[in-house]
C-alpha positions in Angstrom: -3.6 13.4 9.0 -7.2 14.1 9.2 -9.6 11.6 7.9 -11.4 13.1 4.6 -14.9 11.5 3.0 -15.8 12.4 -0.6 -19.7 13.9 -1.0 -21.4 11.6 -3.7 -23.4 14.0 -4.4 -21.2 16.7 -5.2 -18.0 14.5 -5.4 -16.3 17.1 -3.2 -13.7 16.0 0.0 -14.3 17.2 3.0 -13.2 16.7 6.7 -15.5 13.6 8.1 -16.8 15.6 10.8 -19.3 17.5 8.9 -20.3 14.2 6.7 -23.4 12.8 7.0 -23.6 8.9 6.5 -26.6 7.2 4.5 -27.2 3.9 5.2 -29.4 1.2 3.1 -31.0 -1.8 4.5 -28.9 -4.7 3.8 -26.1 -3.4 2.8 -21.9 -2.6 4.2 -21.5 0.6 2.2 -22.0 4.0 3.7 -22.6 6.6 1.2 -21.3 10.3 2.5 -22.7 13.7 2.3 -21.7 16.9 3.2 -23.8 20.0 5.2 -24.4 21.7 1.9 -26.2 18.5 -0.5 -27.6 16.4 2.4 -31.0 18.7 2.0 -31.0 18.0 -1.7 -30.7 14.3 -1.5 -32.9 13.6 1.5 -35.4 15.6 -0.7 -34.6 13.4 -3.7 -34.7 10.2 -1.8 -38.6 11.1 -0.1 -39.7 11.1 -4.1 -38.8 7.4 -4.2 -41.2 4.7 -3.6 -38.4 2.6 -1.8 -37.3 5.2 0.4 -38.1 3.7 3.9 -35.0 1.5 3.4 -32.3 3.8 3.6 -31.7 5.7 7.3 -29.8 8.8 7.7 -26.6 9.0 10.6 -25.9 11.3 12.5 -23.0 14.0 11.2 -20.1 12.7 11.3 -20.8 9.1 12.7 -19.5 6.2 10.9 -21.7 3.3 12.7 -25.0 2.6 12.4 -25.4 2.0 15.7 -25.2 5.2 16.7 -28.4 6.5 14.6 
């Protein structure tokens, strides 16, 4: 069985290998975004005054140590 994750932006399910994780400082929950939505989320995130609390991971990764 292949692992799938839901994009938090468009709410569609995609294969894990095409999802990009977003980590929030001090949180253990990881949000995942698809290839199509990642640019829009990055653009919106950069407009927030606390954008530096977020870190993007590598596509298909689920471990923060890989960033």
